[in-house]
Structure formats: structure tokens, C-alpha cells
N, C-alpha and C positions, 0 to 999 in steps of 0.2 A: 283641297282639304285645309292647309295651312290658312288660306284666306278666309275660308268659312270660320275657322276657330277665331281668327283676329276680329271679325266682324262680330262674332258673338260675344267675345271679351269686351269690345268697345261698346256694344249695345249695354252690355251689363254695367260698364264703368260710367256710362252716361247716365243711367237710370239710377245709379246709387249716389250721384254726387248732389248735394244740397244746393249748389249754386251752379247755373249752367255755365258751360265753357263759352269763351268769347272767341268764336271762330275768326272774327275780323282782326283780332289782335295777336293771334297766336304767331310765335316766332317761326321763321322758316328753317329748315335744316333736314339732312338726311335722316333724322330719328323719324320722320313722318312715314317713311317705308316700313317701319317694323314696330311702331308704337301707335298706340290710341290715346289720344289726349283725353284726359278727364277733366282738366279744369286749367285755366290761365288766369290768375288774378295777382295784381300788385307785383309783378315781375316773377312770380312763382309759377314755374310750368310744372304740372303733374301729369303723369302718363302711365299706362300699363305697357311694358315694352318686352318683346320676345326674347328670350335667352338663347344662347349658343347651342346649348345641350338639350334641346327638345321642345316639345309644345307648350311648355309652362311659361307664363309671362310674370313679370314682377312690377310691383308699384315702384315708381321712382319719381322725385322731385328735383328741380334746379332753379336755382336763382339766376336768371338769365341777364342781369344786370353787369355781371363780371364776363361774359361771354364775348369773344372775338372771333366772328366768323360762325362756322357750322356747330351745330348742335347735333350731336351723335348718340346712337345706342350702342352702348359697350356692355354685352352679356346682360342685358336686361336693365342697365342703369342709364339714365340720361347724364351725358357728360358734354363739356366743351372745353376749349382751350381758354385760358384766362388772358385778358386783355394786357396787363403788366404784372410784373412781379410772379408771386407763386400761386395766388388764387386762393380760394376757400371753399370748402365742401367739395363739390363735384366739379368745379371750374379748376382745371389742372394745367400744370406747365407742359409746353411742347417737349417732344422727344421721341426717340425711337422705340422707348419702353412701351407706348401705347399699343403697339402690335402684339405683344407677348404678355401683357399685364392685365388683370381685371380688378374690380372693386377698388379703383383707386381713389384716395380722398385726400385732401389737404386740411390740415388742422394745425394753425400757427405757424410753426416752421418746420413741421413734419409732414413729409408726403408717405403715404402707406398704401399698400396693395398686396396682392398675391401675382407673382411672376414667374413664368415658365424657366426652369433650369435646363441645362443641357440635355437631360434625360426627358424632358416633356412634362414633368410633374411640376404643379404649381407650389410656390414657397411663400410664406407670409414674409414681408420685407417692408423696411421703412428707412427713410433718409432725413437727416436733419439738413435742411437746405440752407441753413445760415452761413455754412462754410463754402457755398457755391456763389460765384457771382451772378447777381440778378440777370434772368434772361438765359442763363445757360441751359441747354437742353439736358434732359435726364435720359439715361440710358438702362438697359436691363443687362446686368453681367452675370450671366449664369445664375439668375433667380434672385438677384440683389440689385436694388436701385443705386445707381450712381451718377454723379455729375459727370456730364461729358469733359473729357480732358484730365480728369483727376483720378 
């Protein structure tokens, strides 16, 4: 059932795109298990990705130039770990928070998202990373983003 739904969404996505996806240049990654690529052009990957909470899919984009390693689907959003520094957009810093946070983005010196607290509820949180040494992993501390070791 889920595979049929994914194929239907992929067919719809491909039929609505004005320029065809370039299958030969698509970046690899675990996202391919749960996302249907709609386009890849000028380093921008566009796809419809499965959400954790049901059969609904979400459109997502990612500039892959900042990615270091795997491109993955996190609750319907394409994401990757950044090569250096703190990244931009959906290229995010490494850390344990990724296991318990969703909708994570980086804008300037601020990383934002929704993270689970001790009771399992998601809380909106953000962290100004200019006080953290570059490359320091980020953790989720009871629903709040924090620099590891601080």
C-alpha cells in the first residue's frame, strides 16, 4: 500500500515538473528509500518525501553543494550534514539532536527546529551558535538545542 502511494506521488510529481529530472546526476543517499525526486538542477535537489506521521508526503528542496555524505529524509524534509561550519538552510551541523528534533534549519548564526522534551512533546527551540566552537556537535537537552559541553 505504501509503495503504491509513493509510486503514485512520484508519477504525479514527475508529470507536473516543467523540466525533467536528470536521473544521471542525482546525488546518492538514503533519501531515495522514502522520497520521489521531482527535479535536480544547478545543485538544487527537489523531491516529495514521506512524513513519519502517516501517508502524507511533503515537497522539499536542498542545495547539495554544502552536503558532506548522506542526504536523508527527516520527517518529509531533505537534509544533510554540512561539510564545514554550521551550514545554511537544510544543511545542518552534526550532533545527537537529529534523532529527536525535526524541521531543523540554519539561518546565519541561528539553528532552529522542534525538539522532543522529556515528556515526548515537541517544543520550538533555537540556538545562536556564534558562542560555540565551530564543529562542536549540537545536542537536544530536554527540548532545547545546546552546544555539546556547554
